[in-house]
N, C-alpha and C positions, 0 to 999 in steps of 0.2 A: 238612413235606410241602408241595410247592407245586400248586396248583389253578389251571388256566388256564381262566377262564370266558369262553366266548362268549354274548353276550347279543343277543337279537332283540327289536327294538323293532316295535310295532303301532299304526300310525295310526288313531285310533278318535275320531270326534265323539261327545260325550256330554252328558246333561243332569246339572245340578248342581241339587239338591234343598234347598231352605231348610228349617229347622226352623220357621220361620214360616210358618203356613200362608195369611197373606195375600199372600206372594210367589210368583210364579209362577218355575216351573223355566227356568233358563237355560241355552241350548244353545250351546257352544262347543266348538272342537277342542282335543285335546290328543293325547298320545301315552302309551299303556299297555305295559307290559313283556309280551311275549308268551312268551318262554322263555329259561332260563338253562341252560347246558350245562357240563360240565366234562370235559377229557381223561381224567380219574381215574375209575375205578369206573364208567363210562358214566353218569354223574350227569347228570340232567335234572330240571328244574321246568318245567310249563307253565300258562299261565294263560288263561282264558276269562272274558268279560265280558258282562253284560247290556247292554240297550239304553241304559241310564243311564251306563254305562261303569264300573260297580261290579263287582267279582269276582264270578263265579257258580260257576266250577269251578277247582280247583287241584290238580294232581297232583306228585308228586316220586317218582323211580323212581332207583335206584342198586343197585349189588352190590358186596360187599367179600368179605373172607375168612370172615365171619361168615355170610355167606348175602344174599340180596336183600332189598331194602327197598321196599315198594309202599305209597304212601299216596295216596288219593284223597278228596277233600272237595268239597261243595257248599254254596253259601250263597243264603238268602233273606232279603228284607228287608221290615219292617213299618215305615214311615216315620212312621204316626201313633203307635206305640207306642213308636218308637225301639228297636227291637230287631233283631237278626240272628240269625237260626235257621241252625244250621250241622249237617250230617252228615256224619261223617268215618269211612273205614276204612282202619286202620293194619295193615299186617304188616309186622314189624320183624325183619329180620335171619332170616328163616325161623323165628322162634322163638316170638313173640307177637303175637297178633292183637288189635287195639282198636277197638272200634266204638263212637263217639261220638255222643251227640245232645246239643248243647250250646246255649244261648241267651246271648247277649251283650246287656246292657242299657247303653243310651248315655246320656250327660248331654246338656245344652243345647248342648254344643259340639260333639256327634257322636263324643266320646271314650268308649270304653269305661269303664263304672265298675264293673260287677259281671256274672260269669259264674255260670251255673247250669246243671247238667247231670249225665249219667249214662255210663258207659262199661261195656260188657262186654269182659272180658279173658279170650282164650283162651290157654292155655300149651300148647306142642307139645313132645313129646319125640321123634316120629320124623320132623318136618318134612315130611309128606307131605301130609295132607288134613284136612279138618275133623272126621273121624271118629276122628283120631289124637291129639287134645289131652287132655293128663293132667289138666287141672282148667280150670273155667270160673267166675268169678266177677263179680259186678257192683257198682259202687260209684257213689255220687251223690257230688258235689262243688259247691263255691262258689269263687269266686276274687272278690277286691275290689283294684281298682287306684287308685293315688294319683299325682298329678303334682304338679309344682312349678308357679309363675308363668309358666314358659316352655313350659307343657304338655309338659316331659319327665317320662317315665314314671319314677318314682323308688322305688316299692315295691309287692309285690303279695303280699297276705294269703291263703293258700288253707287249704281244709279238705276232708276228705273222709271218708267213712263206707263201709262194706260194707252191701249192701242185697240185696233179691231183687226178683224179677218182680211178687211180690204187694204190693209198697209198705211192706215192712219194712225199718226202717233201724237200724242197730247205735247203742248208746248212746254208744259211745267213738268220736272223731274223732282222724284224724292231721292236725294243723295244721303249717303251714310257712310260710315267707314268703322274698320275694325281695328285695335291695335292688339298685339301680343308681345308680351314680356317674357325674356327666357333668363335662367340664372343656373350655371353649372351644367349646361346641356340639356335643361329640361324646361318645358314650358310652365310657366307658374302662374300667369294671369292672361285674361282675354278678356277686352272690353269692347262693347258694341255701342255706338254713337249716332244718332241722327246729325246730319251736318248741315241742314236747311231747315227753317230760316236762320236758327241759330243752332250751334253745338250743343246736344244733349245726350247725356249717359243713358242708356237703356237698359243694359244689364252687364254684369260682371260676373266671369268664370274663374274660380280658384283651383288650381291643382295640388294635391300633395302626392307623394310617391314613396314606392317601397325601395329601400337601398339595397346593396348587396350586388349579386351578378346581374346581369341585362340578359334578357331573353331575346338575342338578336334577330330569330326567324320569326318572331311574333311582336312588330312593334305596336303594341297594344294603346291606342287613345280613343277613350269611350265618348267622344263628344265629335260631331262633325265641323267642317270647317264651311260655314256659310251656307251650304246645301246638304242634305242628308245623302245625296248620292255620290257627293265628292269624298266620303269617308272610305270607302275601297281604294280610290286613287290616291290617297293620303297615306294608307298602308302602302302602295306601290311607290311611294316616293316623289309623286307627282307635284306634291305641295310642299317639298323640301324635307328638311331634317325631321325626324321623330325625336321625341324625348327619349333620354338614354334609359328610363326606368319604367317601370310596370306603374301604372297609376294607382293609387291607394284610394283616393277620395277626390270627388269633384262637388265644390260648392256653387251654387247658382244663387245670384241675387238680382232681383228686377227692381228697377226704380221707376218713380212717377215723374209727372212733369214738372214736380218742384223739387226734385231731387230726393224725395223722400223714399224709403224702402217699402216696396209693395210686398214682396214676400221674398222668403229664402229657403233653400232647401240644400242637404248633402247626401249625396250617394257615395257610399263605400264598397270597394269592390275586394272581392276575394277571388283565388284563380285556383282553378283545378287542372293542372297541364297534364297530360299522359306522356309518358316520353316514348310510347309507341306509335310508329310510321307506319302509314300503309300507304301502297302504291294506287296509282289512278288507274 
């Protein structure tokens, strides 16, 4: 299937903060992504920024044959502790609602090194209101991020446990990992695995790209890293280097317990990028 993306650019001066407390913030002009829209499924992402030019709110909305998906997230920054605090509310295809409280811990390069948080999950049978969910669970989780010498994200180790609101955590964890492969400055494959009780491939994502000139002010990558609400932080460079070129196509392949292919599909992307900038 083809997706035609309309991209809006927001002209926004912002402050760049150094991890070195002796250095003063530097004010300079740059451009930030304002919105991404598609002619398919009424798809739309919107981006809002704080006075330093960092993402403070991100939303994603679309509808398909399974129902509407609405994701809203907000971001707060603690420069001294090198952390980003995230709150997110995801209502996915009218079936699951997930409410996240997430903290990202950054290294001295400003890259995410570890995530820690909890999520409350509501599952709906009747797709009507909060009172109609069939079950509610809470999980605590961690994720550790590894990069290569070029700051390309190459692995994520994950772990999650069931928990409750009184602080109880389950003894057994569900562990997994993601592996990313890069070539010539572009991410070309990402694989997700369960790690326990034995390693098992869950799904693979394959990327193709348009060549030619890069679009440096819009590092577009149409799939999230681990969490939906990490996507705007990925644009911001928190998860390392972006691919050099614009994504042309993304193929998703999902696997069963015995390694058989359950389903696969490909999204193809076309871009309509205006050269007109507007000030905030």
